[in-house]
N, C-alpha and C positions, 0 to 999 in steps of 0.2 A: 305506175311505179316501174313496171317491167320496161317500158319505153325509155324511162330515164336511165335505167341501168344499162340498157343496150347502147344508148347514146354515150354513156361514160366509157363502155368497153371500146367502142369504135373511135371516139374522139380523143380519149386520153390513153387508152391501152393499146392502140394500134391494131385492134382486131378487125380483120377484113369482113365487111358486111356479108359478102357472098359465102363465107364459111361459118355463118351463124344460123342455126335452125331455131325457130321459135314455135313453141307448143308442139313439140315433136311427139307424135303418138307411137306407142310400142306396146307389145304384149309381154307380160311377165307371168309365166305359167298360163293360166287361162284368163287372167285379168287384163283389162285394157288400162293403160297408164299414160301419163303425159308429162314430159319434161318441159319446164318453162323455157329454158335456153340450153342449147347443145352446141358447143364450139368444136369445130373440126380443124385438124392440121391441113396443110396444103395438099396432102395426098388423100384427104377425105376421111381420115380416121378420127373418131371422136376423142377429144382430149380434155374437155371440161363440161361439167354440168352446173348450171346455175338454177337454184330454186328461189323463186321470188314470192314473198308473202306481203300482205298489206301492212302499212306502217303500224297499225295497232296490234299486230300479231307478235306475241312473244316468241323469240327464237330459242326454243327449249329442246330438250333431248328428242321429243317426238318429231320435230322438224328435221333434226339431224338423222334420225332413224329413217325418215322418209327418203332423203337423198341417198342414204347408204343402200336402201332397197333398190332404188332406181339404178344405182351403180352396179348392182348384181348383173344387170343386163349389158351395160356399156363398158364397165371396167376402165373408166377414165382415170388419169392420174391426178386431176384437179377437181375440187368441189367448192362451190361458193353458195352460201346461204345469205339472203339479204331481205330486209323488210324496208329498205330505203333509209332507215335511221341507223341501222347497224349492218355491218358486213362481216362475215366470217369466211375466211379462205383456208382451205386444207389441201395438203398433198397426201395422196394415198401411198401406203406401203403394202403391196400385195403379198409380201412374204408372210406377214402375220395379220393381214386385213385390218390394219390400224390406220387412223388418220392423224396427221400432224399439222398443227396450226401454223399458218403463215402470217407474218407481220403485215404484209400488203398483198393486194391482188396482183398477180404477175402480169407483166406486159405480154402481149401475144408472142413476141419473139422469144421470150424467156421460156414459156411453156411448150413451145415447139422445138426447143433446142435440145431435147432429150436424146 
């Protein structure tokens, strides 16, 4: 499933393959965590986290909480949650730590034009 989403990002979203990290490990407090997909801008700064679940996994608040916890470490402006059947895209507002739904997954040039 993750490979299909990566293909989508590269083929249709214009995401440069060299700026995509897969299964990026990091530490949050004393816990070891892993981000499924981490997208960087051209200067190397992380700008998007993608959390991939299996097709049968319901994308509920628990999944959204998971990606929000990951974002405590990276503070990226864009978050994507997908199970291959459903995709949810969000833009973060760090003034009140809220997420706002997006209609579509942004093209790479859109999310790096901040």
